[in-house]
C-alpha positions as CSV (number, residue, x, y, z in Angstrom):
1,M,-10.6,-6.3,-24.3
2,G,-12.4,-9.3,-22.8
3,P,-13.2,-9.8,-19.1
4,L,-10.3,-12.1,-18.5
5,D,-7.9,-9.5,-20.0
6,F,-9.4,-6.8,-17.9
7,L,-9.0,-8.9,-14.8
8,N,-5.4,-9.7,-15.7
9,H,-4.7,-6.0,-16.1
10,L,-6.4,-5.1,-12.9
11,L,-4.5,-7.7,-10.9
12,N,-1.2,-6.6,-12.4
13,F,-2.1,-3.0,-11.6
14,V,-2.7,-3.7,-7.9
15,A,-0.1,-6.3,-7.3
16,P,2.6,-3.8,-6.2
17,A,0.2,-2.3,-3.7
18,A,-0.6,-5.7,-2.3
19,W,3.0,-6.8,-1.8
20,L,4.0,-3.4,-0.4
21,A,1.0,-3.4,2.1
22,L,1.9,-6.8,3.3
23,G,5.7,-6.0,3.5
24,V,5.2,-2.8,5.4
25,T,2.9,-4.4,7.9
26,L,5.3,-7.3,8.5
27,V,8.4,-5.2,8.7
28,A,6.8,-2.8,11.1
29,R,6.1,-5.7,13.4
30,I,9.8,-6.6,13.4
31,F,11.3,-3.2,13.8
32,I,8.8,-1.4,16.0
33,K,8.4,-3.4,19.1
34,N,6.6,-2.8,22.4
35,R,4.0,-0.6,20.8
36,P,0.3,-1.0,21.5
37,V,-1.2,-2.4,18.3
38,A,-4.7,-0.9,17.8
39,L,-5.5,-3.2,14.8
40,T,-4.9,-6.7,13.8
41,L,-2.3,-7.7,11.1
42,P,-4.9,-8.2,8.3
43,A,-6.6,-4.9,9.2
44,Q,-3.3,-3.0,9.0
45,A,-2.5,-4.7,5.7
46,A,-5.9,-3.9,4.3
47,I,-5.6,-0.2,5.2
48,N,-2.1,0.0,3.7
49,F,-3.4,-1.7,0.6
50,V,-6.2,0.8,0.2
51,V,-3.8,3.7,0.6
52,A,-1.4,2.2,-1.9
53,V,-4.1,1.6,-4.5
54,M,-5.4,5.1,-4.1
55,V,-1.9,6.4,-4.8
56,L,-1.6,4.2,-7.8
57,G,-4.9,5.5,-9.1
58,I,-3.9,9.1,-8.6
59,G,-0.6,8.4,-10.3
60,L,-2.4,6.9,-13.2
61,W,-4.7,9.8,-13.5
62,V,-2.0,12.5,-13.2
63,F,0.6,10.9,-15.4
64,G,-1.7,9.1,-17.8
65,R,0.2,5.8,-17.5
66,D,1.1,3.2,-15.0
67,G,4.6,2.4,-13.6
68,K,6.1,5.8,-12.9
69,M,8.8,5.8,-10.2
70,L,7.3,8.9,-8.6
71,T,4.0,7.0,-8.1
72,Y,5.8,4.0,-6.6
73,T,7.8,6.4,-4.3
74,G,4.6,8.1,-3.2
75,M,3.0,4.7,-2.6
76,A,5.9,3.6,-0.4
77,L,5.9,6.9,1.6
78,L,2.2,7.0,2.2
79,S,2.0,3.3,3.1
80,A,4.8,3.8,5.6
81,T,3.1,6.9,7.0
82,S,-0.2,5.1,7.4
83,Q,1.5,2.3,9.2
84,W,3.3,4.8,11.5
85,V,-0.1,6.4,12.3
86,M,-1.7,3.0,13.0
87,L,1.1,2.1,15.4
88,R,1.0,5.6,17.0
89,G,4.6,6.3,16.2
90,W,4.5,9.8,17.5
91,R,4.3,8.6,21.1
């Protein structure tokens, strides 16, 4: 596998994490109003992206392949949880 093929595979692996991180961050701004925002929008999206990529990596390690629905479910749940923590949803 050449470097361009590797880059293509890597970008396709992290693409769901990138879209989910951006989507969760933007939707939280719409639905959760009047909350003190501790971080800027790009910082929240970056934290959600890192969480989602970590879940994808763990799913790849546990299942031995990419694209399992359990991995995507965990990615969505943990990204939403990290967004909830960043917005101090428990208050």
